[in-house]
N, C-alpha and C positions, 0 to 999 in steps of 0.2 A: 553422472551422478543421478540416482533416483531420489527425487526430493520428497520431503515430508509433504503429505497431501491433506487438503482441508476441504470440508464441505460446509457451506453456509446455506441454510434452508429457510425460506420465508415462513412467516407465522401461519398464514392461511393454507399454504399448500404443502407444508412440511410432511405431515403424516402421509398424505396421499402420494406424494412424490416418492417417498421411501418405499411404499407398498408396490407402486408400479415398477420402480427400478429393481426391486428385489425379484419381481416376477420376470422381468426382462433379463435378469442375470447381469445387470450393469451396476456400475458404481458412479456416484456423483463426485468422487474425489477429483479435483482439478489440479493438474501438475503445476508446480511453480518453478521458475527458472533459477532461483537462488535461495540458499539458506534454509531449505526445507519449509517453505511457507507459501501460502497463496493469499491473494487479495480477497476482500469481503464480497459477499453476494449482495448487490445493491438492492435486491428486492426484499431483503430481510431487515426488520428493525433492530435485530441483534445478530451479530456474527461471532464466530469463534474460530480460533486458529491455534495450532500446536507448533512450537518451535523448540529446537535444542541448541544449546550453546555451541555444540559441534555437530553438524549434520552428518559428518563422516567420522566413525570411530575406528581406532586401531584394531585390526583383525587378530584373532587367535589368542586374546587375553581378556580377562575381566576388565570392564571399564566403568567409570562413573561419569555422569554428565548432568547438567541442569536442564530440566524440561520446563518450558514456560507455556502456560495456557492462558491465552488472552481473550477477553470479552470486549466487544465494542458495540456501541449503540448508535444508530443513525440520529442525526439532528432532528428535532421536532420543530416544525414551523410555529411561530408564536401564536398564530390564530388556532392551531390545533392542539396546543399544549393542554394537558389535563389541569383541572382546577386544583389549587393548593389549599391545604388545611394546616395553617401555621399557628403555633402557640409560641409566644415570646415569654420567657420566664426570666425576670430581671431581679438581680440582687439590689435591695435598697438598704442594706445594713449600714451602720454608722461609718464604716470604713470607705463607703462609696461617696462620701461627702465631697463637696467642691467640684472640680472639673470632671471627675469620673461620672457623677450622676448626670451632669449636664450633657456630656458626650454620649452617655448611654441613652438618654431620652432622644437626643438628636438622631442617633443611629437607628433607634426603633422607629421613629417617625419616618425617616427616609426609606427604611425597609418596607413599611406598610404602604407608602406611596407607590411602590412598585407593583402592588397587587391591583386587581380590578374586581368588578362585581361578580365574576365567576368564583372568586376565592373566599375563603373563610379565615377569620383571624380572631385570636384571643390573646389577652395579656394578663399574666400573673406576676405579682410582685411579692417579695418575701423579705422579712428580716427575722425576728424571733416568731413572728406570725406570718401566715400566708393569706394573701388577699387576691381575689379575682377582680382585677381592675376593669377589664373589658371581657365580659362573657363571650363565648364563641358566637360569631355572627358574620354575615356577609360583609366583605370589605367595601362597603358603600359609604357609610357615614364617617368618612375619613376625618372631617373637621371635629366631630365629637370625640373620636378616638384620640386624636392629637391633643385635644383639650384635657382629656383624662391623663395622658402621659405627662403633660407639662406640669401637673400637680404633684408628681412623685418627688419626694424628698428622702434623704438618707436618715436612717435611724436604726437602733436595735442590733440584734445578733444575726446569725445566719442559719436559717432552717432550709438548707439546700434540698434535702431529700423531699421535704414536704412541698417545696415549690415545684419540683419536677413532677411529683405525683399529681398535684393539682393541675399543672399544665396538661398532663396526659389525660386527666378527666375531661378537660375542655375539648381536647381533640376527639375524644370518644363520642362526644355529642354529634359529631358530623363525620364519623369515620366510616362513611358508606363507600361503596365501590365508586371508583372514578376520581377519588381525591388523593393527592400526594400528601402524606402526613409527615410533618416535620416539626420538631420541638427545638428551639434555639435557646440555650441556657447561657446566661452571663453571670459571672461571679468574680469577686475580687478578694474573697476571704475564705478562711477555713470553715467547713461545715461544723457548727458547734451546737446545734439544736436538732435532736432526732438522730436517725442513722447517719453515720459519718465516715464509714470506712470504704476504701475502694472496692472491697468485696461486696458490701451491701449495695453500693451504687451500681456495681457491675451486674448484679442479679436483676436490679431494676431495669437496666439497659437491655439485658437479654430478654426479659419479659416483654418490653416494648417492641423489640424487633419482631417478636412473634405476632404482634398486632399490626405490623407494617409501619411502625413509627421509628424514624431515625432521629437520634438526638445529637445535635452539634453543640459543642461547648466552646465558650469564649472566656479564657482566664485573663483578668486584668491586673496589672501590677505584679508584685513579687510575693504576695502573702496568701494566695490561694493554693489549694492542694492539686498539683498537676497530675499526680498518680490517680487520684479520684476522678478528675475530669476526663483524662484520656481513657480510663477504664470504662466509664459510662459511655463515651463515644464509641469506643472499640466494640463493645458488646452489642450496640445497636447499629453499627456500621454507619456512623455519622462522621462529621469532620471535627477537628479540634484545633483551636487557635490560641496562641500566646500573644497578648497585646501589652507590651511594656508601657507604651504611651497611649493614654486614653484618646488622644486625637486620632488614632488609627481606627477607632471603633466604627465610624460610618463606612469606611472602606471595607472592613471585614464583614459587616452586615450586608453590604451591597454584593460582595463576592458570594456570600452564602445564599442570598436570595437569587443571584444569577444562576447558581447551580440548581436550586429547587425548581426554578421555572423552566428547566430543560430536562427534567426527568423523563426518560423514554421507556423504562421498564422497571418493574418491581417484582418482589417475591422471586428472586432469581436464585436458582440452584445449579451449580456446576458439579457434574459427576464425571470423573476420569477413571476409566477402567484400563489398567495396564495389562498388556499381553504377557504370555509366558516368555521368559528371557529378559524382561524389564521389570525391575522391582523398585517401587517407590519406597524410600527410607526416611525422608524428612521433608516436611513443609517448611518453607522459608518465608518469613514475613507474616502473611495472613494466617489466622487461625482456621482450622478445619478438622476433618476427621479422616484418618488414614488407617485402613484395616483390610487385610487380605487382598492387597493389590488394588484397592479402590480408594480414591481420594474424593471427598465431598466437601464443598465450600459453599456457604450461603452468602449472598449479597442482598442487602435490603433494597437498594435502588441503583440503577445505572443511568448516568447522565449522557445526553446526546452529545456526540463529538468527543467524548472522553473514553479512555480505555482503562479497564481494570484487569489485573492478572494474578495468577498463582504460580509460584516457583516451587518445583519439586526436585530435590536431589534424588537421582535415580541410578541404580546399579544395573549393569547389563552383563548377562552371561556372554562368554566368548562367541564371536561371530566369525564366519568363514570369509575369506577373501572374496569380494564381489557380492556378498549376501546383502539383500535389503530386507529389513525386518520391521514389521508393524510394531510400534512400541506401545501405543495407547489409542483409545477412542474416547472422545469427550462428548458429553451430552449436556446441553443447557436447556433448562425449562424456565419459563418466565411468563409474566403477565404484561401485555402491552399497556403502557400508561395512557395511550391515546384511545385504543379500541376496547380495552379491558379484556380482550380475548387472550386465552392461553396460547403460548407458542413454544416452539422447540427448534433448536438448531444443533447441528452435530459437526464433529471434525475428527479426522484421523491423522496420526503422525507416524512417520517411519524414520529409521536411520539406516545408513549404509556402512558396511565394514570394508576396510582397505588396509593394505600394508604400505601404501604410498604416502610418505610423510608430506609431500607437497600437496596431494589431494586433500589430506586431512587439514592442512593449514589453510588452504583456499576456502574451505567450507566452515570456517569459524564464524559463528553468528555473533558479531561484535555487540549488537544491541542487547542480546540476552546476557552475554557475559558482563556487560556494564551494569545491568539491572541487578544481577547477582552480587556484584561488588558493592553496589549502593546498599543493598539489604544487609550484607555482612557488615558494612560500615555502621548501619543503624543498630545492629546487634552489639557492636563495639561500644556505641554510645550508651546503650542500656547497661552493659557490663561495667563500664567506667563509672556510671552514676551509682551503682550498687557498691562498688569498691570505695568510692569517695564517701558515701554515706557511712561506711564502716570505719572511716578514718584512714584507709590505706591509700593515701594520695600518690605515693610512688608507683604502686601497681596500677592505679587508675590511669596515670599519665602514660605508663608503659603500654597499656592496652590501646590507647588512642594513637600512640606513635607507631605501633605495629600495624594498625589499620591504615595510618597515613602512608607507611612504606608500601603496603599492598596497592594503595591507590596510585602512588607515584609510579610504580612499575607498570601498572595497568594503563595509566594515562599515556605512557610511551608506547607500550606494546600494542594496545588496541587503537592507538591514535584517537583517543577520546579526551580532548582538552577540557570537556565539561567536568571531568572527574577532578580537575585541578582545584576547583573551588571547594569541593569537599575535603580535599587534601589540606588546603590552607587552614580551613576551620578546625580540622582535627589537630593540627600542630599547635594552633593558637590555644585551643582548649587544653591540650596536654600541658603546655607551659603555664597556663593560668592555674590549673589544679595543683601542679607541683609547687608553685611558689606561693599561691594565695589560698588554696583550698577551693572547694566548689561553691561559688556564690549562688544566691537564690535565683538571680536572673539567668545565670548560665545553666543551672539545673533545669529550669523550666524550658529554656531554649533547646537543650539537648533532648529532653523527654518528648517535646513537641516535634522536633525535627525527626526523631526516630519514628514516631507515630505516623507522621505525614509520608515518610518514605515507604514504610511497610504497608500502609493502607492506600498508597498511590493517590494521596490527596492533592488536588490541583493547587498550585501556588500562584496566586494572581495579585 
């Protein structure tokens, strides 16, 4: 088998190496022993690889396959990490009373304690009014910041849009090169002062992404608008969390700060150019642009030690027995979070055609197939929520059971027992919707689970 071949090129030497290799008439594609992929280039802070769920396709007939393009960033040593520009935007409306506001204050304080003098922090609180509790400043005077946070009490309504906008204004004060910009929003209620639709918050999120700001959202309890919160996060490429019990807030804030402190690259753009004979027809999961055989996807930030990927359903023109065809070339441009230098890495993928059913079966990429199934499962969650919202409980349950049946078959065929957990949840949710309707907590869990799958959000 001729494997899919991948090149990973270091930030500093990428352009030079490509020019030299082009003059030499050489290629840097390194062959892989299995599943059409290669390992990462250790010299590069960001690497890229292309895989297909079937590295060998049936010859002499049109075929369809799932192409996975994966980005990975090297871990950043704590002493080398870039400084963080963090804005905490906290709901203090009346519904946050009692244990919620206590745990929110505790979580915010614990998060700030993880910062050091390199970092900048600001705190915005909102009810029907918006107040900058801690103006953007170096995270040195921790005692004073903590004292300010301990004074926060619940009151009033929920001016969520205004709170996010003010948090963004605080970030802009120090949005110079070299800082990782993150806004962490916490809310437990419906936005009822100012702009309040998912579309309006989505536009705000998209504008902030252009400024290099990722917005992560934490919804507490069962009364917030999960469609609004996940839309804001999605458009800015941030994380989204559902916290049913406020006692989990410190853990969630710690998880979020843990990721922020490991950002390895920002302003990341993936461009995949498909060759003749390979036609991309659908992006699965992440949003992007697909036109004239080219796929483009933007990522706000990449975390060290984590992978982000794009799935593309691709149609192939018939190939001859024994033919190896280059299917696509991927280019990733990014900015190193450590050096702030621009970088580039590239990858190439190919597929082989055969009439040998055994060879085709041996070259099934189980990991890619499983990710495709998980993303289809996420889409089933979205569809079931829409059906249940319209009152069609029977059809919503049927969609989930169909998804569960696909997972059951795949768990056995692909020998992927991890799919069994998704299977069990789908069946439980189907039964609950059919008998009791879609509860608030279940809807939030389903929307958040779908988001986290499609955005490859780490679950810790």
